[in-house]
N, CA and C atoms as an extended XYZ file, in Angstrom:
528
Properties=species:S:1:pos:R:3:atomname:S:1:resname:S:1:resid:I:1 pbc="F F F"
N        30.501      -38.636        2.590 N   MET     1
C        31.310      -37.445        2.395 CA  MET     1
C        32.102      -37.198        3.674 C   MET     1
N        33.381      -37.046        3.535 N   THR     2
C        34.221      -36.767        4.695 CA  THR     2
C        34.593      -35.303        4.707 C   THR     2
N        34.680      -34.798        5.926 N   MET     3
C        35.053      -33.392        6.075 CA  MET     3
C        36.199      -33.293        7.051 C   MET     3
N        37.060      -32.369        6.788 N   ASN     4
C        38.103      -32.080        7.757 CA  ASN     4
C        37.837      -30.704        8.354 C   ASN     4
N        38.704      -30.250        9.200 N   ALA     5
C        38.492      -28.982        9.916 CA  ALA     5
C        38.459      -27.800        8.969 C   ALA     5
N        39.046      -27.921        7.784 N   ASN     6
C        39.115      -26.789        6.857 CA  ASN     6
C        37.999      -26.807        5.816 C   ASN     6
N        37.169      -27.837        5.806 N   SER     7
C        36.097      -27.874        4.808 CA  SER     7
C        34.771      -27.591        5.492 C   SER     7
N        33.801      -27.209        4.684 N   SER     8
C        32.478      -26.920        5.227 CA  SER     8
C        31.443      -27.639        4.375 C   SER     8
N        30.256      -27.844        4.944 N   PRO     9
C        29.223      -28.530        4.171 CA  PRO     9
C        28.814      -27.677        2.974 C   PRO     9
N        28.191      -28.283        1.993 N   PRO    10
C        27.761      -27.508        0.819 CA  PRO    10
C        26.793      -26.401        1.233 C   PRO    10
N        26.918      -25.254        0.587 N   VAL    11
C        26.062      -24.120        0.876 CA  VAL    11
C        24.746      -24.329        0.153 C   VAL    11
N        23.645      -24.244        0.897 N   ARG    12
C        22.335      -24.480        0.303 CA  ARG    12
C        21.622      -23.170       -0.015 C   ARG    12
N        21.933      -22.123        0.699 N   ARG    13
C        21.318      -20.826        0.431 CA  ARG    13
C        22.402      -19.839        0.040 C   ARG    13
N        22.039      -18.890       -0.770 N   SER    14
C        23.020      -17.888       -1.171 CA  SER    14
C        23.334      -16.980        0.016 C   SER    14
N        24.494      -16.379       -0.031 N   ARG    15
C        24.902      -15.460        1.034 CA  ARG    15
C        23.927      -14.287        1.125 C   ARG    15
N        23.431      -13.831       -0.026 N   THR    16
C        22.483      -12.718       -0.042 CA  THR    16
C        21.192      -13.108        0.664 C   THR    16
N        20.704      -14.325        0.408 N   ALA    17
C        19.467      -14.766        1.061 CA  ALA    17
C        19.663      -14.853        2.571 C   ALA    17
N        20.820      -15.363        2.993 N   CYS    18
C        21.092      -15.462        4.430 CA  CYS    18
C        21.174      -14.078        5.071 C   CYS    18
N        21.877      -13.159        4.402 N   LEU    19
C        21.999      -11.804        4.946 CA  LEU    19
C        20.639      -11.116        5.005 C   LEU    19
N        19.803      -11.361        3.997 N   ALA    20
C        18.470      -10.763        4.004 CA  ALA    20
C        17.648      -11.311        5.166 C   ALA    20
N        17.755      -12.617        5.420 N   ALA    21
C        17.013      -13.215        6.524 CA  ALA    21
C        17.483      -12.651        7.859 C   ALA    21
N        18.783      -12.472        8.004 N   VAL    22
C        19.329      -11.914        9.242 CA  VAL    22
C        18.877      -10.464        9.397 C   VAL    22
N        18.877       -9.712        8.293 N   ALA    23
C        18.459       -8.310        8.367 CA  ALA    23
C        17.005       -8.203        8.806 C   ALA    23
N        16.154       -9.091        8.290 N   VAL    24
C        14.751       -9.087        8.689 CA  VAL    24
C        14.622       -9.419       10.174 C   VAL    24
N        15.390      -10.418       10.626 N   ALA    25
C        15.337      -10.804       12.036 CA  ALA    25
C        15.818       -9.660       12.934 C   ALA    25
N        16.887       -8.997       12.526 N   VAL    26
C        17.421       -7.888       13.322 CA  VAL    26
C        16.418       -6.733       13.345 C   VAL    26
N        15.800       -6.435       12.187 N   ALA    27
C        14.818       -5.347       12.148 CA  ALA    27
C        13.631       -5.668       13.053 C   ALA    27
N        13.193       -6.923       13.055 N   GLY    28
C        12.099       -7.319       13.941 CA  GLY    28
C        12.476       -7.173       15.398 C   GLY    28
N        13.696       -7.588       15.737 N   ALA    29
C        14.156       -7.461       17.114 CA  ALA    29
C        14.226       -5.994       17.528 C   ALA    29
N        14.676       -5.151       16.614 N   LEU    30
C        14.737       -3.716       16.921 CA  LEU    30
C        13.341       -3.166       17.174 C   LEU    30
N        12.380       -3.610       16.376 N   GLY    31
C        11.008       -3.154       16.580 CA  GLY    31
C        10.499       -3.558       17.953 C   GLY    31
N        10.776       -4.797       18.343 N   LEU    32
C        10.346       -5.262       19.660 CA  LEU    32
C        11.044       -4.496       20.770 C   LEU    32
N        12.329       -4.264       20.603 N   LEU    33
C        13.074       -3.544       21.626 CA  LEU    33
C        12.569       -2.113       21.772 C   LEU    33
N        12.303       -1.461       20.636 N   SER    34
C        11.845       -0.075       20.731 CA  SER    34
C        10.434       -0.006       21.306 C   SER    34
N         9.620       -1.043       21.066 N   ALA    35
C         8.260       -1.051       21.610 CA  ALA    35
C         8.256       -1.253       23.121 C   ALA    35
N         9.304       -1.872       23.651 N   CYS    36
C         9.367       -2.123       25.090 CA  CYS    36
C         9.621       -0.850       25.875 C   CYS    36
N        10.239        0.129       25.255 N   GLY    37
C        10.470        1.405       25.911 CA  GLY    37
C        11.544        1.359       26.985 C   GLY    37
N        12.307        0.295       27.045 N   GLY    38
C        13.369        0.206       28.038 CA  GLY    38
C        14.486        1.168       27.723 C   GLY    38
N        15.235        1.557       28.749 N   SER    39
C        16.345        2.459       28.509 CA  SER    39
C        17.626        1.635       28.419 C   SER    39
N        18.569        2.164       27.713 N   SER    40
C        19.841        1.486       27.520 CA  SER    40
C        20.914        2.528       27.286 C   SER    40
N        22.115        2.205       27.667 N   SER    41
C        23.209        3.139       27.419 CA  SER    41
C        23.743        2.979       26.009 C   SER    41
N        23.269        1.973       25.276 N   LYS    42
C        23.726        1.760       23.908 CA  LYS    42
C        22.951        2.667       22.966 C   LYS    42
N        23.562        2.985       21.822 N   PRO    43
C        22.851        3.820       20.851 CA  PRO    43
C        21.629        3.092       20.315 C   PRO    43
N        20.627        3.867       19.877 N   ALA    44
C        19.414        3.270       19.311 CA  ALA    44
C        19.796        2.417       18.124 C   ALA    44
N        19.209        1.256       18.009 N   GLY    45
C        19.487        0.368       16.887 CA  GLY    45
C        20.665       -0.547       17.118 C   GLY    45
N        21.261       -0.561       18.316 N   ALA    46
C        22.417       -1.409       18.582 CA  ALA    46
C        21.969       -2.713       19.226 C   ALA    46
N        22.592       -3.811       18.813 N   LEU    47
C        22.322       -5.121       19.395 CA  LEU    47
C        23.641       -5.710       19.844 C   LEU    47
N        23.632       -6.370       20.972 N   SER    48
C        24.822       -7.077       21.446 CA  SER    48
C        24.431       -8.509       21.735 C   SER    48
N        25.237       -9.462       21.300 N   PRO    49
C        24.935      -10.846       21.642 CA  PRO    49
C        25.176      -11.079       23.123 C   PRO    49
N        24.379      -11.985       23.707 N   GLY    50
C        24.559      -12.341       25.098 CA  GLY    50
C        25.736      -13.296       25.252 C   GLY    50
N        26.056      -13.680       26.488 N   PRO    51
C        27.170      -14.584       26.713 CA  PRO    51
C        26.990      -15.879       25.921 C   PRO    51
N        28.000      -16.239       25.164 N   GLY    52
C        27.986      -17.462       24.381 CA  GLY    52
C        27.152      -17.387       23.113 C   GLY    52
N        26.621      -16.203       22.772 N   GLN    53
C        25.793      -16.062       21.576 CA  GLN    53
C        26.561      -15.341       20.488 C   GLN    53
N        26.099      -15.505       19.260 N   THR    54
C        26.712      -14.829       18.119 CA  THR    54
C        25.619      -14.220       17.259 C   THR    54
N        26.009      -13.331       16.407 N   LEU    55
C        25.115      -12.771       15.406 CA  LEU    55
C        25.598      -13.289       14.058 C   LEU    55
N        25.074      -14.433       13.588 N   PRO    56
C        25.564      -15.035       12.361 CA  PRO    56
C        25.297      -14.134       11.162 C   PRO    56
N        26.225      -14.194       10.218 N   GLY    57
C        26.066      -13.423        8.994 CA  GLY    57
C        26.675      -12.043        9.062 C   GLY    57
N        27.104      -11.616       10.245 N   PHE    58
C        27.749      -10.319       10.369 CA  PHE    58
C        29.221      -10.543       10.670 C   PHE    58
N        30.109      -10.255        9.726 N   PRO    59
C        31.533      -10.455        9.982 CA  PRO    59
C        31.971       -9.699       11.225 C   PRO    59
N        32.736      -10.372       12.064 N   GLY    60
C        33.258       -9.728       13.269 CA  GLY    60
C        32.229       -9.593       14.369 C   GLY    60
N        31.057      -10.208       14.228 N   ALA    61
C        30.025      -10.041       15.237 CA  ALA    61
C        29.884      -11.262       16.127 C   ALA    61
N        30.868      -12.144       16.101 N   SER    62
C        30.761      -13.317       16.963 CA  SER    62
C        31.343      -13.007       18.329 C   SER    62
N        31.034      -13.860       19.299 N   GLY    63
C        31.557      -13.649       20.652 CA  GLY    63
C        30.635      -12.769       21.450 C   GLY    63
N        31.159      -12.246       22.558 N   THR    64
C        30.317      -11.452       23.450 CA  THR    64
C        30.693       -9.982       23.450 C   THR    64
N        31.675       -9.600       22.663 N   SER    65
C        32.087       -8.198       22.739 CA  SER    65
C        31.570       -7.353       21.580 C   SER    65
N        30.945       -7.959       20.587 N   GLY    66
C        30.535       -7.182       19.414 CA  GLY    66
C        29.204       -6.490       19.605 C   GLY    66
N        29.073       -5.302       19.055 N   THR    67
C        27.818       -4.584       18.996 CA  THR    67
C        27.561       -4.258       17.543 C   THR    67
N        26.374       -4.555       17.070 N   VAL    68
C        26.037       -4.315       15.673 CA  VAL    68
C        24.984       -3.234       15.624 C   VAL    68
N        25.247       -2.175       14.890 N   SER    69
C        24.258       -1.114       14.709 CA  SER    69
C        23.571       -1.326       13.380 C   SER    69
N        22.265       -1.210       13.394 N   VAL    70
C        21.476       -1.431       12.197 CA  VAL    70
C        20.605       -0.219       11.980 C   VAL    70
N        20.583        0.303       10.749 N   SER    71
C        19.671        1.392       10.440 CA  SER    71
C        18.675        0.911        9.409 C   SER    71
N        17.467        1.473        9.404 N   PRO    72
C        16.451        1.026        8.459 CA  PRO    72
C        16.891        1.320        7.029 C   PRO    72
N        16.396        0.530        6.075 N   PRO    73
C        16.764        0.775        4.685 CA  PRO    73
C        16.217        2.114        4.225 C   PRO    73
N        16.921        2.763        3.308 N   PRO    74
C        16.434        4.049        2.825 CA  PRO    74
C        15.131        3.864        2.068 C   PRO    74
N        14.283        4.867        2.124 N   SER    75
C        13.014        4.813        1.404 CA  SER    75
C        13.308        4.863       -0.078 C   SER    75
N        12.614        4.024       -0.833 N   THR    76
C        12.877        3.977       -2.259 CA  THR    76
C        11.865        4.767       -3.063 C   THR    76
N        10.708        5.056       -2.477 N   SER    77
C         9.692        5.738       -3.254 CA  SER    77
C         8.670        6.381       -2.330 C   SER    77
N         8.128        7.489       -2.772 N   SER    78
C         7.052        8.100       -2.017 CA  SER    78
C         5.733        7.921       -2.743 C   SER    78
N         5.718        7.009       -3.717 N   ALA    79
C         4.502        6.760       -4.484 CA  ALA    79
C         3.492        6.011       -3.624 C   ALA    79
N         2.219        6.185       -3.884 N   PRO    80
C         1.212        5.442       -3.151 CA  PRO    80
C         1.303        3.960       -3.447 C   PRO    80
N         0.660        3.131       -2.624 N   PRO    81
C         0.813        1.696       -2.774 CA  PRO    81
C         0.449        1.143       -4.145 C   PRO    81
N        -0.469        1.754       -4.845 N   TYR    82
C        -0.854        1.232       -6.137 CA  TYR    82
C         0.012        1.765       -7.254 C   TYR    82
N         1.000        2.579       -6.953 N   GLY    83
C         1.942        3.040       -7.952 CA  GLY    83
C         1.444        4.209       -8.788 C   GLY    83
N         0.254        4.705       -8.591 N   GLY    84
C        -0.234        5.835       -9.354 CA  GLY    84
C         0.271        7.135       -8.760 C   GLY    84
N        -0.185        8.219       -9.303 N   GLN    85
C         0.185        9.522       -8.784 CA  GLN    85
C        -0.571        9.785       -7.486 C   GLN    85
N         0.022       10.534       -6.549 N   PRO    86
C        -0.720       10.883       -5.347 CA  PRO    86
C        -1.986       11.642       -5.756 C   PRO    86
N        -3.105       11.331       -5.136 N   SER    87
C        -4.346       11.957       -5.547 CA  SER    87
C        -4.534       13.288       -4.837 C   SER    87
N        -5.038       14.236       -5.585 N   ALA    88
C        -5.314       15.557       -5.034 CA  ALA    88
C        -6.638       15.499       -4.280 C   ALA    88
N        -6.873       16.455       -3.394 N   PRO    89
C        -8.152       16.472       -2.693 CA  PRO    89
C        -9.301       16.540       -3.702 C   PRO    89
N       -10.366       15.824       -3.432 N   ALA    90
C       -11.498       15.776       -4.354 CA  ALA    90
C       -12.254       17.102       -4.339 C   ALA    90
N       -12.667       17.525       -5.526 N   ALA    91
C       -13.475       18.727       -5.644 CA  ALA    91
C       -14.914       18.368       -5.279 C   ALA    91
N       -15.752       19.382       -5.113 N   ALA    92
C       -17.143       19.161       -4.711 CA  ALA    92
C       -17.929       18.406       -5.778 C   ALA    92
N       -17.432       18.382       -6.991 N   ASN    93
C       -18.130       17.695       -8.073 CA  ASN    93
C       -17.264       16.565       -8.648 C   ASN    93
N       -16.461       15.935       -7.791 N   ALA    94
C       -15.564       14.878       -8.247 CA  ALA    94
C       -15.749       13.623       -7.409 C   ALA    94
N       -15.582       12.479       -8.067 N   VAL    95
C       -15.620       11.186       -7.397 CA  VAL    95
C       -14.311       10.491       -7.728 C   VAL    95
N       -13.655        9.971       -6.696 N   THR    96
C       -12.418        9.225       -6.879 CA  THR    96
C       -12.715        7.743       -6.757 C   THR    96
N       -12.160        6.969       -7.673 N   ILE    97
C       -12.271        5.513       -7.592 CA  ILE    97
C       -10.939        5.034       -7.034 C   ILE    97
N       -10.993        4.529       -5.794 N   LYS    98
C        -9.766        4.142       -5.105 CA  LYS    98
C       -10.054        2.975       -4.172 C   LYS    98
N        -9.149        2.000       -4.150 N   ASN    99
C        -9.302        0.821       -3.300 CA  ASN    99
C       -10.642        0.125       -3.526 C   ASN    99
N       -11.043        0.032       -4.792 N   PHE   100
C       -12.273       -0.652       -5.185 CA  PHE   100
C       -13.504       -0.041       -4.522 C   PHE   100
N       -13.544        1.288       -4.495 N   ALA   101
C       -14.698        1.998       -3.945 CA  ALA   101
C       -14.812        3.361       -4.611 C   ALA   101
N       -16.058        3.865       -4.682 N   PHE   102
C       -16.302        5.217       -5.151 CA  PHE   102
C       -16.291        6.122       -3.930 C   PHE   102
N       -15.567        7.234       -4.016 N   SER   103
C       -15.482        8.131       -2.879 CA  SER   103
C       -15.712        9.569       -3.345 C   SER   103
N       -16.752       10.222       -2.848 N   PRO   104
C       -17.669        9.796       -1.809 CA  PRO   104
C       -18.698        8.799       -2.366 C   PRO   104
N       -19.270        8.003       -1.468 N   ALA   105
C       -20.273        7.015       -1.859 CA  ALA   105
C       -21.581        7.691       -2.252 C   ALA   105
N       -21.853        8.847       -1.666 N   THR   106
C       -23.019        9.648       -2.047 CA  THR   106
C       -22.535       11.068       -2.293 C   THR   106
N       -22.793       11.561       -3.494 N   LEU   107
C       -22.402       12.913       -3.868 CA  LEU   107
C       -23.676       13.704       -4.143 C   LEU   107
N       -23.809       14.865       -3.519 N   THR   108
C       -24.971       15.725       -3.743 CA  THR   108
C       -24.520       16.965       -4.501 C   THR   108
N       -25.179       17.219       -5.648 N   VAL   109
C       -24.833       18.371       -6.488 CA  VAL   109
C       -26.119       19.047       -6.944 C   VAL   109
N       -26.002       20.274       -7.440 N   LYS   110
C       -27.149       20.995       -7.998 CA  LYS   110
C       -27.302       20.625       -9.477 C   LYS   110
N       -28.524       20.709       -9.964 N   ALA   111
C       -28.784       20.446      -11.382 CA  ALA   111
C       -27.891       21.343      -12.233 C   ALA   111
N       -27.381       20.791      -13.317 N   GLY   112
C       -26.481       21.532      -14.201 CA  GLY   112
C       -25.012       21.327      -13.865 C   GLY   112
N       -24.713       20.525      -12.849 N   THR   113
C       -23.334       20.293      -12.416 CA  THR   113
C       -22.711       19.147      -13.206 C   THR   113
N       -21.495       19.360      -13.639 N   LYS   114
C       -20.710       18.321      -14.308 CA  LYS   114
C       -19.916       17.576      -13.234 C   LYS   114
N       -20.101       16.258      -13.154 N   VAL   115
C       -19.388       15.423      -12.189 CA  VAL   115
C       -18.327       14.628      -12.952 C   VAL   115
N       -17.132       14.546      -12.366 N   THR   116
C       -16.032       13.813      -13.001 CA  THR   116
C       -15.553       12.700      -12.076 C   THR   116
N       -15.461       11.501      -12.613 N   TRP   117
C       -14.933       10.336      -11.907 CA  TRP   117
C       -13.500       10.118      -12.384 C   TRP   117
N       -12.592        9.837      -11.449 N   THR   118
C       -11.200        9.541      -11.785 CA  THR   118
C       -10.812        8.213      -11.154 C   THR   118
N       -10.310        7.304      -11.982 N   ASN   119
C        -9.884        5.991      -11.490 CA  ASN   119
C        -8.421        6.064      -11.061 C   ASN   119
N        -8.158        5.871       -9.769 N   THR   120
C        -6.771        5.859       -9.282 CA  THR   120
C        -6.303        4.440       -8.952 C   THR   120
N        -7.177        3.444       -9.157 N   ASP   121
C        -6.803        2.047       -8.927 CA  ASP   121
C        -5.981        1.510      -10.100 C   ASP   121
N        -5.207        0.452       -9.868 N   PRO   122
C        -4.476       -0.172      -10.975 CA  PRO   122
C        -5.401       -1.034      -11.843 C   PRO   122
N        -6.603       -1.344      -11.372 N   ASP   123
C        -7.567       -2.136      -12.130 CA  ASP   123
C        -8.562       -1.215      -12.829 C   ASP   123
N        -9.111       -1.702      -13.940 N   ALA   124
C       -10.117       -0.937      -14.682 CA  ALA   124
C       -11.445       -0.962      -13.931 C   ALA   124
N       -12.224        0.117      -14.077 N   HIS   125
C       -13.550        0.227      -13.472 CA  HIS   125
C       -14.474        0.945      -14.446 C   HIS   125
N       -15.793        0.786      -14.241 N   THR   126
C       -16.774        1.534      -15.023 CA  THR   126
C       -17.650        2.347      -14.086 C   THR   126
N       -18.343        3.324      -14.668 N   VAL   127
C       -19.358        4.110      -13.966 CA  VAL   127
C       -20.630        3.882      -14.771 C   VAL   127
N       -21.531        3.050      -14.244 N   THR   128
C       -22.701        2.619      -15.002 CA  THR   128
C       -23.956        2.734      -14.144 C   THR   128
N       -25.002        3.365      -14.701 N   SER   129
C       -26.277        3.458      -13.992 CA  SER   129
C       -26.784        2.066      -13.689 C   SER   129
N       -27.361        1.927      -12.486 N   LYS   130
C       -27.896        0.611      -12.092 CA  LYS   130
C       -29.005        0.201      -13.044 C   LYS   130
N       -29.054       -1.075      -13.352 N   GLN   131
C       -30.053       -1.619      -14.257 CA  GLN   131
C       -31.451       -1.326      -13.725 C   GLN   131
N       -32.311       -0.840      -14.610 N   GLY   132
C       -33.680       -0.540      -14.218 CA  GLY   132
C       -33.855        0.853      -13.633 C   GLY   132
N       -32.736        1.582      -13.388 N   SER   133
C       -32.852        2.918      -12.794 CA  SER   133
C       -33.148        3.970      -13.854 C   SER   133
N       -32.942        3.624      -15.123 N   GLY   134
C       -33.155        4.592      -16.198 CA  GLY   134
C       -32.094        5.675      -16.203 C   GLY   134
N       -31.003        5.437      -15.484 N   GLY   135
C       -29.943        6.438      -15.373 CA  GLY   135
C       -29.093        6.544      -16.628 C   GLY   135
N       -28.435        7.669      -16.775 N   PRO   136
C       -27.699        7.980      -18.000 CA  PRO   136
C       -26.215        7.574      -17.991 C   PRO   136
N       -25.705        7.058      -16.883 N   LEU   137
C       -24.258        6.842      -16.778 CA  LEU   137
C       -23.846        5.567      -17.508 C   LEU   137
N       -22.936        5.700      -18.457 N   GLN   138
C       -22.463        4.568      -19.256 CA  GLN   138
C       -21.006        4.808      -19.652 C   GLN   138
N       -20.085        4.717      -18.714 N   SER   139
C       -18.684        4.955      -19.068 CA  SER   139
C       -18.080        3.702      -19.704 C   SER   139
N       -17.029        3.890      -20.477 N   PRO   140
C       -16.246        2.727      -20.898 CA  PRO   140
C       -15.410        2.271      -19.700 C   PRO   140
N       -14.667        1.191      -19.855 N   ALA   141
C       -13.744        0.765      -18.796 CA  ALA   141
C       -12.676        1.841      -18.652 C   ALA   141
N       -12.503        2.318      -17.425 N   LEU   142
C       -11.525        3.383      -17.156 CA  LEU   142
C       -10.244        2.761      -16.633 C   LEU   142
N        -9.147        2.971      -17.330 N   ALA   143
C        -7.842        2.509      -16.868 CA  ALA   143
C        -7.341        3.467      -15.787 C   ALA   143
N        -6.210        3.156      -15.197 N   THR   144
C        -5.625        4.006      -14.163 CA  THR   144
C        -5.455        5.433      -14.674 C   THR   144
N        -5.915        6.391      -13.888 N   ASN   145
C        -5.864        7.827      -14.158 CA  ASN   145
C        -6.808        8.297      -15.259 C   ASN   145
N        -7.642        7.406      -15.827 N   ASP   146
C        -8.654        7.828      -16.785 CA  ASP   146
C        -9.794        8.516      -16.048 C   ASP   146
N       -10.503        9.395      -16.764 N   THR   147
C       -11.638       10.094      -16.184 CA  THR   147
C       -12.877        9.904      -17.048 C   THR   147
N       -14.032       10.094      -16.423 N   TYR   148
C       -15.321       10.072      -17.104 CA  TYR   148
C       -16.141       11.186      -16.490 C   TYR   148
N       -16.814       11.963      -17.328 N   SER   149
C       -17.622       13.075      -16.828 CA  SER   149
C       -19.035       13.000      -17.384 C   SER   149
N       -19.967       13.507      -16.576 N   TYR   150
C       -21.363       13.599      -16.996 CA  TYR   150
C       -21.975       14.821      -16.321 C   TYR   150
N       -22.776       15.578      -17.092 N   THR   151
C       -23.477       16.739      -16.541 CA  THR   151
C       -24.915       16.339      -16.219 C   THR   151
N       -25.283       16.493      -14.937 N   PHE   152
C       -26.620       16.144      -14.463 CA  PHE   152
C       -27.532       17.364      -14.609 C   PHE   152
N       -28.477       17.291      -15.573 N   ASP   153
C       -29.380       18.417      -15.830 CA  ASP   153
C       -30.674       18.345      -15.036 C   ASP   153
N       -31.112       17.141      -14.658 N   LYS   154
C       -32.409       16.980      -13.991 CA  LYS   154
C       -32.213       16.528      -12.544 C   LYS   154
N       -32.983       17.106      -11.618 N   PRO   155
C       -32.927       16.646      -10.219 CA  PRO   155
C       -33.371       15.186      -10.129 C   PRO   155
N       -32.794       14.487       -9.151 N   GLY   156
C       -33.159       13.091       -8.933 CA  GLY   156
C       -32.033       12.348       -8.232 C   GLY   156
N       -32.269       11.070       -8.020 N   THR   157
C       -31.263       10.204       -7.397 CA  THR   157
C       -30.762        9.249       -8.463 C   THR   157
N       -29.444        9.181       -8.635 N   TYR   158
C       -28.828        8.395       -9.689 CA  TYR   158
C       -27.890        7.335       -9.085 C   TYR   158
N       -28.402        6.137       -8.832 N   PRO   159
C       -27.535        5.069       -8.319 CA  PRO   159
C       -26.692        4.497       -9.464 C   PRO   159
N       -25.454        4.150       -9.151 N   TYR   160
C       -24.579        3.578      -10.177 CA  TYR   160
C       -23.651        2.545       -9.546 C   TYR   160
N       -22.949        1.797      -10.411 N   PHE   161
C       -22.031        0.753       -9.947 CA  PHE   161
C       -20.959        0.534      -11.004 C   PHE   161
N       -20.017       -0.336      -10.676 N   CYS   162
C       -18.964       -0.747      -11.617 CA  CYS   162
C       -19.387       -2.101      -12.182 C   CYS   162
N       -19.528       -2.204      -13.503 N   THR   163
C       -19.960       -3.475      -14.091 CA  THR   163
C       -18.894       -4.562      -13.969 C   THR   163
N       -17.646       -4.174      -13.804 N   ILE   164
C       -16.559       -5.149      -13.649 CA  ILE   164
C       -16.535       -5.688      -12.220 C   ILE   164
N       -16.845       -4.827      -11.260 N   HIS   165
C       -16.849       -5.182       -9.829 CA  HIS   165
C       -18.190       -4.734       -9.256 C   HIS   165
N       -19.252       -5.525       -9.431 N   PRO   166
C       -20.607       -5.092       -9.057 CA  PRO   166
C       -20.808       -4.734       -7.589 C   PRO   166
N       -19.894       -5.138       -6.719 N   PHE   167
C       -20.009       -4.756       -5.309 CA  PHE   167
C       -19.694       -3.277       -5.104 C   PHE   167
N       -19.107       -2.630       -6.103 N   MET   168
C       -18.794       -1.199       -6.008 CA  MET   168
C       -20.040       -0.411       -6.401 C   MET   168
N       -20.654        0.256       -5.444 N   THR   169
C       -21.870        1.032       -5.721 CA  THR   169
C       -21.764        2.408       -5.091 C   THR   169
N       -22.522        3.352       -5.651 N   ALA   170
C       -22.566        4.712       -5.119 CA  ALA   170
C       -23.795        5.409       -5.701 C   ALA   170
N       -23.974        6.670       -5.301 N   THR   171
C       -25.154        7.426       -5.730 CA  THR   171
C       -24.794        8.897       -5.926 C   THR   171
N       -25.393        9.497       -6.959 N   VAL   172
C       -25.336       10.948       -7.120 CA  VAL   172
C       -26.747       11.457       -6.878 C   VAL   172
N       -26.888       12.393       -5.946 N   GLU   173
C       -28.179       13.037       -5.681 CA  GLU   173
C       -28.121       14.443       -6.260 C   GLU   173
N       -29.078       14.732       -7.157 N   VAL   174
C       -29.105       16.019       -7.831 CA  VAL   174
C       -30.290       16.820       -7.310 C   VAL   174
N       -29.980       18.004       -6.788 N   THR   175
C       -31.022       18.889       -6.231 CA  THR   175
C       -31.328       20.003       -7.256 C   THR   175
N       -32.526       20.626       -7.122 N   PRO   176
C       -32.882       21.716       -8.062 CA  PRO   176
C       -31.956       22.910       -7.928 C   PRO   176
């Protein structure tokens, strides 16, 4: 393949992919620069190429006289990482299932208290009395934002777990 001064090699990456890669590199450089705490007369977020350097992918940013200002991308969502609704503070008789854990891991309530479990994970979970404990907890699989409730009438210690994820364990302690 012959090339002259007006032709260029075949493009292997899309312009969008190249610009995205440059944006990531610039954002990383900005993070490093801001972490250094150095002072500069340039506005925050400004980068200037050094002598003989260029900032590829930015039109007009070649040479030594260009300064490129970069601002962080706008926030697209205030939703929690799992995409569910933000969780409200837990009540004294509530257990939240979040990040593959029961929270609180030990809940102490008085006899006659109704306890409610709410699954905020994107994965299904159960609330099931540990085998051999004789406990009464037997929830179905709870999808995201589903709840399960049980009223504890008798004092005692009630260990439970998730049958789908057996490493998830917790306890309800019921006092008189």
